[in-house]
C-alpha positions as CSV (number, residue, x, y, z in Angstrom):
1,X,128.4,96.7,99.9
2,X,126.1,96.2,97.0
3,X,125.6,98.7,94.2
4,X,122.1,99.4,95.5
5,X,123.2,100.1,99.1
6,X,126.1,102.3,97.8
7,X,123.6,104.2,95.7
8,X,121.2,104.7,98.6
9,X,124.0,105.9,100.9
10,X,125.0,108.4,98.3
11,X,121.5,109.7,97.9
12,X,121.2,110.1,101.7
13,X,123.9,112.8,101.5
14,X,122.0,115.1,99.2
15,X,121.0,117.5,101.9
16,X,124.5,117.8,103.3
17,X,126.6,117.7,100.0
18,X,124.2,118.8,97.3
19,X,123.4,117.0,94.1
20,X,126.7,117.8,92.3
21,X,128.8,116.0,94.9
22,X,126.3,113.2,95.2
23,X,126.4,112.6,91.5
24,X,130.2,111.9,91.9
25,X,129.4,109.3,94.5
26,X,126.9,107.7,92.1
27,X,129.6,107.5,89.5
28,X,133.2,106.6,90.0
29,X,133.6,108.3,93.4
30,X,134.4,111.5,95.2
31,X,137.4,113.1,96.9
32,X,136.6,115.3,99.8
33,X,138.5,118.5,101.0
34,X,140.9,116.4,103.1
35,X,141.9,114.4,100.1
36,X,140.1,111.2,101.2
37,X,138.5,109.3,98.3
38,X,135.2,107.5,98.6
39,X,134.5,104.9,96.0
40,X,131.2,105.4,94.1
41,X,128.4,103.2,92.9
42,X,129.8,103.1,89.4
43,X,126.5,103.9,87.7
44,X,126.6,105.0,84.1
45,X,125.7,108.6,83.1
46,X,122.3,107.6,81.8
47,X,121.4,106.0,85.2
48,X,122.6,109.0,87.2
49,X,120.6,111.4,84.9
50,X,117.4,109.2,85.5
51,X,117.9,109.3,89.3
52,X,118.3,113.1,89.1
53,X,115.0,113.4,87.3
54,X,113.2,111.1,89.7
55,X,114.3,112.9,92.9
56,X,113.2,116.2,91.5
57,X,109.6,114.9,91.1
58,X,107.1,116.7,93.4
59,X,104.0,114.7,92.5
60,X,103.8,111.0,93.5
61,X,102.7,108.4,90.9
62,X,103.0,105.2,93.0
63,X,99.5,103.9,93.9
64,X,100.4,103.2,97.6
65,X,101.7,106.8,98.1
66,X,98.6,108.2,96.3
67,X,96.4,106.2,98.7
68,X,98.3,107.6,101.7
69,X,97.9,111.2,100.3
70,X,94.2,110.5,100.0
71,X,93.9,109.5,103.6
72,X,96.1,112.5,104.7
73,X,93.7,114.8,102.9
74,X,90.7,113.2,104.7
75,X,92.5,114.1,107.9
76,X,92.9,117.7,106.6
77,X,96.6,117.3,106.9
78,X,98.5,120.0,105.0
79,X,102.0,119.8,106.5
80,X,103.3,116.9,104.5
81,X,105.2,116.6,101.2
82,X,106.4,114.0,98.8
83,X,110.2,113.7,98.7
84,X,111.7,111.0,96.5
85,X,115.2,111.7,98.0
86,X,114.3,110.4,101.5
87,X,116.4,107.4,102.4
88,X,116.2,105.1,105.4
89,X,119.4,103.5,106.7
90,X,118.1,100.0,107.0
91,X,117.8,97.8,104.0
92,X,114.7,95.7,104.9
93,X,112.2,98.3,103.6
94,X,110.2,97.2,100.6
95,X,107.7,100.0,100.0
96,X,106.9,103.5,101.2
97,X,109.3,105.1,103.7
98,X,108.8,108.3,105.7
99,X,110.3,110.7,108.1
100,X,108.6,113.0,110.7
101,X,110.0,116.5,111.4
102,X,109.0,119.1,113.9
103,X,108.4,122.4,112.1
104,X,108.1,124.7,115.0
105,X,110.8,126.4,117.1
106,X,111.5,125.4,120.6
107,X,114.1,126.5,123.2
108,X,116.9,124.3,124.5
109,X,118.2,124.3,128.1
110,X,120.3,127.4,127.4
111,X,117.2,129.3,126.2
112,X,118.4,129.2,122.5
113,X,115.8,128.9,119.8
114,X,116.3,125.6,117.9
115,X,114.6,123.2,115.7
116,X,114.6,119.5,116.5
117,X,114.5,118.3,112.9
118,X,113.6,114.6,112.5
119,X,111.9,112.9,115.5
120,X,110.8,109.7,113.8
121,X,110.8,107.6,110.7
122,X,109.9,104.2,109.3
123,X,108.3,102.4,106.4
124,X,106.9,99.3,104.9
125,X,108.6,96.0,105.1
126,X,107.0,92.9,103.6
127,X,109.6,90.3,104.6
128,X,111.1,91.3,107.9
129,X,108.7,89.4,110.2
130,X,109.4,86.2,108.3
131,X,113.0,86.3,109.5
132,X,111.8,85.8,113.1
133,X,109.4,82.9,112.4
134,X,107.4,81.1,109.8
135,X,104.7,83.7,109.5
136,X,104.7,85.6,106.3
137,X,103.3,88.9,107.6
138,X,103.8,92.3,105.9
139,X,103.9,95.3,108.2
140,X,104.6,99.0,108.5
141,X,106.7,100.3,111.4
142,X,107.8,103.6,112.8
143,X,110.3,104.6,115.6
144,X,109.8,107.9,117.5
145,X,112.2,109.8,119.6
146,X,109.9,110.0,122.6
147,X,112.1,112.1,124.9
148,X,112.6,114.7,122.1
149,X,108.9,114.7,121.3
150,X,107.8,115.1,124.9
151,X,110.3,117.9,125.5
152,X,108.9,119.8,122.4
153,X,105.3,119.3,123.5
154,X,106.2,120.6,127.0
155,X,107.8,123.6,125.4
156,X,104.5,124.3,123.6
157,X,102.5,123.5,126.8
158,X,100.6,120.8,125.0
159,X,101.6,117.8,127.0
160,X,98.3,117.3,128.8
161,X,97.0,113.8,128.1
162,X,93.8,112.4,129.7
163,X,93.4,108.7,129.9
164,X,90.0,107.5,128.8
165,X,88.6,104.6,126.9
166,X,88.2,105.2,123.1
167,X,85.2,105.4,120.9
168,X,85.3,102.8,118.1
169,X,84.2,103.4,114.6
170,X,83.1,100.1,113.1
171,X,84.3,99.2,109.6
172,X,81.6,98.2,107.1
173,X,83.6,98.7,104.0
174,X,87.4,99.1,103.8
175,X,87.0,101.1,100.7
176,X,85.3,103.8,102.9
177,X,88.3,104.2,105.2
178,X,88.7,107.9,104.1
179,X,85.1,108.5,105.3
180,X,85.9,106.9,108.7
181,X,89.0,109.0,109.0
182,X,87.0,112.2,108.6
183,X,84.8,111.1,111.6
184,X,87.9,110.1,113.6
185,X,89.5,113.5,112.9
186,X,86.3,115.4,113.9
187,X,86.3,113.6,117.3
188,X,90.1,113.9,117.9
189,X,89.9,117.6,117.3
190,X,87.4,117.7,120.1
191,X,89.8,115.8,122.4
192,X,87.8,112.6,122.2
193,X,89.8,109.4,122.1
194,X,88.7,107.4,119.1
195,X,89.9,104.5,116.9
196,X,88.9,102.9,113.6
197,X,88.6,99.1,114.1
198,X,91.7,97.7,112.5
199,X,90.9,94.0,112.4
200,X,89.3,91.9,109.7
201,X,86.2,90.7,111.6
202,X,82.6,91.3,110.7
203,X,80.3,93.6,112.7
204,X,79.6,90.9,115.4
205,X,83.4,90.5,115.9
206,X,83.8,94.2,116.1
207,X,81.1,94.5,118.8
208,X,82.7,91.7,120.8
209,X,86.0,93.7,120.7
210,X,84.2,96.8,122.0
211,X,82.5,94.8,124.8
212,X,85.7,93.1,125.8
213,X,87.4,96.5,126.3
214,X,84.4,97.9,128.1
215,X,84.1,100.8,125.6
216,X,81.2,103.3,126.1
217,X,80.0,103.7,122.6
218,X,80.5,102.5,119.0
219,X,79.8,104.4,115.8
220,X,78.1,102.8,112.8
221,X,78.8,104.5,109.5
222,X,77.8,102.2,106.7
223,X,76.7,102.9,103.1
224,X,73.3,104.2,104.1
225,X,74.7,106.5,106.7
226,X,77.3,107.9,104.4
227,X,74.6,108.6,101.7
228,X,72.4,110.4,104.2
229,X,75.3,112.1,106.0
230,X,74.2,110.7,109.3
231,X,75.8,108.4,111.8
232,X,74.4,105.8,114.2
233,X,75.6,105.6,117.7
234,X,75.2,102.6,120.0
235,X,75.4,103.3,123.7
236,X,77.0,100.1,125.0
237,X,76.0,101.0,128.6
238,X,72.2,101.2,127.8
239,X,72.1,99.3,124.5
240,X,70.3,102.3,122.9
241,X,70.9,103.2,119.3
242,X,70.3,106.7,117.9
243,X,70.7,108.2,114.4
244,X,72.1,111.7,114.3
245,X,73.4,114.4,112.0
246,X,77.2,114.4,111.6
247,X,77.3,117.9,112.9
248,X,75.9,116.7,116.3
249,X,78.4,113.9,116.6
250,X,80.8,115.5,119.1
251,X,78.0,116.7,121.4
252,X,76.2,113.4,121.4
253,X,79.4,111.4,122.1
254,X,80.2,113.7,125.0
255,X,76.8,113.0,126.6
256,X,77.6,109.3,126.6
257,X,81.2,109.3,127.7
């Protein structure tokens, strides 16, 4: 094992062992209660001290994480936190990593109140796709424990999904993603299926995408609309376009779909 992988494996044990024991694993090694010795990463004291300071930080400084926090706030998410001690077991991650935990109580088959803990995790990997072909394609992935998640939702009586075609928010400027997310969140809270166009095409390409999928309506939210706090809806059934106040968005969308 490399020194980096040994270091990461040690840090992954913080929740179970505590910092004092993990510090031993970062150094020469640690002997457990049974007498078994685990060889450490052989970091020097200065390096261990620096790691301790870093994992105690509560405010992110990395620009990618700051951008994610900005988007989360646009969604009005409050149940997230920055945790430098989070470690993923696979070594192909090259950027931000994350874990998803259920924070509410559920009952198991015996009627006991339990918490599921982690139900998903993932991160950014810039080089993994290249290993399976000649395409240099950075990506972000996540794996989710579907069976655990469905069981928890059933416990909360929230597993009631209706299948319908989504509304698409067209992207005029990728620097305005946070504004698009606010619209998306407003519609999702009203149980309206909606997506922000995720490709790189211009408006014509985005409209072709919507037509191909047979979507009922698209939302235009460009610079002028953002300034005036209005949105433009295009009914793809009739071809009609209307400009409305943001407060009327949900009601107008429901009339179309």
